[in-house]
C-alpha positions in Angstrom: -2.0 48.3 115.6 -0.1 51.6 115.1 -2.9 52.5 112.6 -6.1 51.7 114.2 -4.5 53.5 117.6 -3.3 56.4 115.8 -6.7 57.0 114.0 -8.5 56.7 117.3 -6.2 59.3 118.9 -6.6 61.4 115.9 -10.5 61.1 116.0 -10.9 61.8 119.8 -8.5 65.1 119.4 -10.8 66.1 116.5 -13.3 66.0 119.2 -11.5 68.0 121.2 -10.5 70.4 118.9 -14.5 70.7 117.7 -15.1 71.5 121.4 -12.8 74.7 121.5 -13.6 75.8 118.0 -17.3 76.0 119.5 -16.1 77.5 122.2 -14.4 80.3 120.8 -16.4 81.1 117.6 -19.7 79.0 117.8 -21.6 76.1 116.4 -21.3 76.7 113.0 -17.2 76.9 112.9 -17.4 73.9 115.2 -19.0 71.8 112.4 -16.2 72.5 109.8 -13.9 70.7 112.6 -16.4 68.0 112.3 -15.5 67.2 108.7 -12.3 66.1 109.6 -13.4 63.2 112.1 -14.2 60.4 109.8 -11.1 60.5 107.8 -8.9 59.2 110.8 -10.9 56.6 111.9 -12.0 55.2 108.4 -7.8 55.7 107.6 -6.8 54.0 110.6 -8.8 50.4 110.1 -8.1 50.7 106.2 -4.7 50.8 106.8 -4.8 48.2 109.8 -6.6 45.7 107.3 -5.1 46.5 104.1 -1.7 47.9 105.4 0.2 47.3 101.9 -2.4 49.7 100.4 -1.3 53.2 100.7 -5.0 54.7 100.7 -5.8 54.0 104.2 -2.2 55.7 105.3 -3.2 58.6 102.8 -6.6 59.0 104.4 -5.1 58.6 108.0 -2.6 61.2 107.3 -5.0 63.5 105.6 -7.1 63.5 108.9 -4.0 63.8 111.1 -3.5 67.4 109.2 -7.1 68.2 109.1 -7.6 68.0 112.9 -4.2 69.6 113.9 -5.2 72.5 111.5 -8.5 72.7 113.8 -6.4 73.3 116.6 -4.9 76.3 115.3 -8.3 77.8 114.7 -9.6 77.0 118.3 -8.6 80.2 119.8 -9.3 83.4 119.4 -6.3 86.0 119.8 -7.9 89.1 119.3 -7.6 91.8 116.6 -3.9 91.8 117.5 -2.2 88.8 117.5 1.4 88.1 119.0 4.2 86.9 116.9 3.3 83.3 118.3 -0.4 83.3 117.8 0.6 84.9 114.2 2.7 81.5 113.9 0.1 79.2 115.1 -2.7 80.3 112.8 -0.3 80.5 109.9 0.6 76.6 110.7 -3.0 76.1 111.0 -3.2 77.5 107.4 -0.6 75.3 106.0 -1.7 72.4 107.5 -5.3 72.5 106.1 -3.7 73.0 102.6 -1.9 69.5 103.0 -4.5 67.8 104.2 -6.9 69.0 101.4 -4.1 67.9 98.7 -3.9 64.6 100.4 -7.3 64.1 99.5 -6.6 64.7 95.7 -4.0 62.6 95.8 -6.0 59.8 97.2 -8.2 60.2 94.4 -4.8 59.4 92.1 -4.2 56.5 94.1 -7.7 55.0 94.1 -7.9 52.2 94.3 -4.9 50.2 94.1 -2.5 52.6 96.3 -0.3 53.2 93.5 0.3 56.2 91.0 -0.1 54.5 87.4 2.6 55.4 85.1 2.7 58.9 82.9 1.8 61.7 84.1 0.6 61.3 87.4 3.9 61.1 89.4 4.9 64.1 87.9 2.0 66.0 89.1 2.3 64.5 92.7 5.8 65.9 92.7 4.7 69.2 91.0 1.9 69.4 94.4 4.7 68.9 96.8 6.6 71.9 95.3 3.6 73.8 95.8 2.6 72.8 99.1 6.3 73.7 100.0 5.8 77.1 98.5 2.1 77.6 99.5 2.8 76.7 103.3 6.1 79.3 103.5 3.8 82.2 101.8 1.1 81.6 104.5 3.6 82.7 107.3 3.8 85.9 105.3 0.9 86.7 103.9 -0.8 90.2 105.0 -4.1 88.8 106.7 -4.1 85.8 108.5 -7.6 83.9 108.0 -9.2 82.2 110.9 -12.1 80.1 111.2 -14.2 83.4 111.9 -12.3 86.5 111.0 -9.3 87.5 109.6 -6.3 89.1 111.8 -3.2 91.3 110.4 -0.1 89.5 110.3 2.6 90.7 112.3 5.2 88.7 110.5 4.3 90.3 107.4 6.7 92.0 105.3 5.1 95.2 103.7 7.5 95.7 100.7 6.4 92.0 99.9 2.7 92.2 100.6 1.8 92.4 96.7 3.8 89.4 96.0 2.7 87.2 98.8 -0.6 88.1 98.1 -0.1 87.2 94.4 1.2 83.8 95.1 -1.6 83.1 97.7 -4.1 83.4 95.0 -1.9 81.3 92.6 -1.7 78.4 95.2 -5.4 78.7 95.8 -6.0 78.7 91.9 -3.4 75.3 91.7 -5.5 73.7 94.7 -8.8 73.9 93.1 -7.3 73.2 89.5 -5.8 69.9 90.7 -8.7 68.6 92.6 -10.7 69.0 89.4 -7.9 67.2 87.2 -7.9 64.3 89.7 -11.6 64.2 89.9 -11.9 64.1 85.7 -8.9 61.2 86.0 -11.0 59.6 88.0 -14.1 59.6 85.8 -11.9 58.3 83.0 -10.5 55.5 84.7 -14.1 54.6 85.7 -14.8 54.2 82.0 -11.7 51.9 81.5 -12.0 49.6 84.5 -13.4 46.3 84.7 -14.6 43.6 87.4 -13.6 44.1 91.1 -11.9 47.6 90.3 -15.0 49.0 88.5 -17.1 48.3 91.3 -14.7 49.9 93.6 -15.0 53.2 91.7 -18.6 53.1 91.7 -18.6 53.6 95.5 -16.0 56.4 95.1 -18.5 57.9 92.0 -21.1 57.8 94.7 -19.7 59.3 97.4 -18.9 62.3 95.0 -22.3 62.5 94.0 -23.5 63.4 97.4 -20.5 65.6 97.8 -20.9 68.0 94.8 -24.6 69.0 95.7 -23.6 69.2 99.3 -20.7 72.0 98.7 -23.0 74.1 96.1 -25.9 74.2 99.1 -23.2 75.1 101.5 -21.9 77.6 99.2 -24.7 79.4 98.3 -26.6 79.4 101.6 -25.9 82.5 104.0 -23.1 82.0 106.4 -25.8 83.0 109.5 -27.2 79.9 108.4 -24.6 77.8 110.7 -26.7 74.4 109.9 -26.1 74.6 106.3 -22.7 73.2 106.6 -24.2 69.8 107.9 -25.0 68.2 104.1 -21.1 68.9 103.5 -20.0 67.2 107.0 -22.1 64.1 106.4 -21.0 64.1 102.6 -17.3 64.5 103.1 -17.4 61.8 106.2 -19.3 59.5 103.8 -16.2 60.3 101.2 -14.0 58.8 103.7 -16.0 56.0 104.9 -17.1 54.9 100.7 -13.1 54.6 100.1 -12.4 52.5 102.8 -15.5 50.2 102.1 -14.5 50.0 98.3 -11.2 49.0 99.5 -12.0 46.4 102.3 -15.8 45.4 102.2 -17.4 46.5 98.8 -18.4 42.9 97.8 -20.9 42.8 100.8 -22.9 45.5 99.5 -25.0 46.3 96.1 -23.8 49.7 94.9 -25.9 49.9 91.7 -29.0 49.3 94.2 -27.7 51.8 96.4 -27.3 54.4 94.0 -30.4 54.0 92.1 -32.3 53.9 95.3 -30.7 57.3 96.4 -31.3 58.7 93.1 -34.8 57.9 92.8 -35.8 59.3 96.7 -34.1 62.5 95.9 -36.4 62.9 93.2 -39.3 62.0 94.8 -38.3 64.6 97.8 -37.8 67.1 94.9 -41.0 67.2 93.0 -42.9 66.7 96.8 -41.1 69.7 97.6 -42.2 71.4 94.6 -45.8 70.3 94.9 -45.9 71.5 98.8 -44.9 74.9 97.6 -47.2 74.9 94.6 -50.0 73.8 97.0 -49.4 76.6 99.5 -48.9 79.4 96.9 -52.1 78.2 95.5 -54.2 77.9 98.6 -52.9 80.9 100.0 -52.7 83.5 96.5 -55.9 82.2 94.7 -58.1 80.7 97.2 -59.3 82.4 100.5 -57.4 80.1 102.6 -54.8 81.2 105.2 -52.7 80.1 108.2 -52.5 76.4 109.2 -55.1 75.2 106.7 -53.4 75.7 103.6 -50.4 74.1 105.1 -52.3 71.0 106.3 -54.1 70.6 102.9 -50.7 70.9 101.0 -48.7 68.3 103.3 -52.4 65.8 102.6 -51.6 66.4 98.9 -47.6 65.6 99.4 -48.4 62.1 101.3 -51.0 61.2 98.8 -48.8 61.6 96.0 -45.6 60.0 97.8 -46.3 56.7 97.1 -47.2 56.4 93.2 -44.4 58.9 92.6 -41.7 56.6 94.5 -42.8 54.0 92.4 -42.8 55.6 89.3 -39.5 57.3 90.0 -38.2 53.7 91.0 -38.7 52.3 87.5 -37.6 55.3 86.0 -34.4 55.5 87.6 -33.7 51.7 87.4 -34.4 51.9 83.8 -31.0 54.2 83.6 -28.9 53.6 86.6 -29.5 49.8 87.7 -30.2 48.7 83.9 -29.0 45.1 84.2 -31.5 44.4 87.3 -34.5 45.9 85.3 -33.4 43.9 82.4 -33.3 40.7 84.7 -36.6 41.9 86.5 -38.8 42.3 83.5 -37.4 38.8 81.8 -38.2 37.1 85.6 -41.9 38.7 84.7 -42.4 37.9 81.8 -41.4 34.1 82.2 -43.8 34.1 85.2 -46.8 35.5 83.0 -45.8 32.6 80.3 -45.8 29.7 83.1 -49.2 29.9 83.2 -50.0 29.3 79.7 -47.7 26.4 79.2 -49.3 22.8 79.2 -46.1 20.9 78.5 -42.8 20.1 80.3 -40.7 20.7 77.4 -41.9 24.4 76.8 -41.8 25.2 80.6 -37.9 23.8 80.3 -37.0 25.7 77.5 -38.5 28.9 78.7 -36.9 28.5 81.9 -33.3 27.9 80.2 -33.7 30.8 78.2 -34.7 33.2 81.3 -31.7 31.8 83.1 -29.5 32.7 79.7 -30.6 36.3 79.5 -30.7 37.1 83.3 -27.3 35.1 84.4 -26.1 34.6 81.1 -23.9 31.6 82.1 -21.4 29.7 79.9 -23.8 26.6 80.1 -27.2 26.0 81.6 -28.9 22.7 81.5 -31.8 21.4 83.6 -31.8 18.1 85.4 -35.5 16.9 86.7 -35.5 13.7 89.2 -37.3 11.0 87.8 -40.6 9.5 89.3 
């Protein structure tokens, strides 16, 4: 019972940290704290249901370190922090680094909870060494980074400012490189995986598919748009949820169908958004329509195109992302079409067995008919 209790306690602590960050800096920075709320809950449940798998425990630990880092950012010490305040902010940076790198280690451990033989154990040891160096360096760097601003570090050593800054940049680059390597390794293992493991990797790939555009969107939007972090926090918590689901209960859900539907709706939304913008520009620039009239017409055009676009996008995506279901549906439709043309029981039986063989692909299939 330790894991779920710790997970719930960390989640509640994260809620408190979110409120404190909101009071100190505003809703934009508070949303960054919400990113860490999903990890402790999912990690606690996963560790309780699969205690021998390290995935749940690592996810729980990432949530604990991430939430603790938010507490250090929750207060604004002013332009000249004291030594104690500087220690708290530096500790928060170090804890944040640990939480982020645990996510990368989590990908290497996925889904068995063990590191495969070869280079992976050595990379994890190197990560541990860099984490120690980066954590020590964060206490002496010239500028301390809080959630909303930077502060001069009273603990810094002026003679070593150049070295500590260089080490800080090197550590940051290493963190980014490590995450890229972990994701690339997951992609390679997905291609080599089979059966149950392949289904679990699909959940990780689906959540990563949502995380990548969220990171790009948050990076390119202005910092004044505090709500722009919402897609990132949804994707980050979705990543934690999908990892836990893949380890515990992935068999209850059809990931292929979920992926194909998500991609098809993203395509439809993108096309309709382009149609809406194009219609507004056409009606306001080319035609003499202004104000709400052009907006209403553009909305009506987008609504009229929604249904046919959804059907076409779903068919196009199913051919590429959900091929087995698309092929099975095509076989069933063809059998239904031939069913009205057959007049003998032998022909219908032969067609039915052929359809079953093409869709289900059993080792043996036979049809038994009860006599009169």
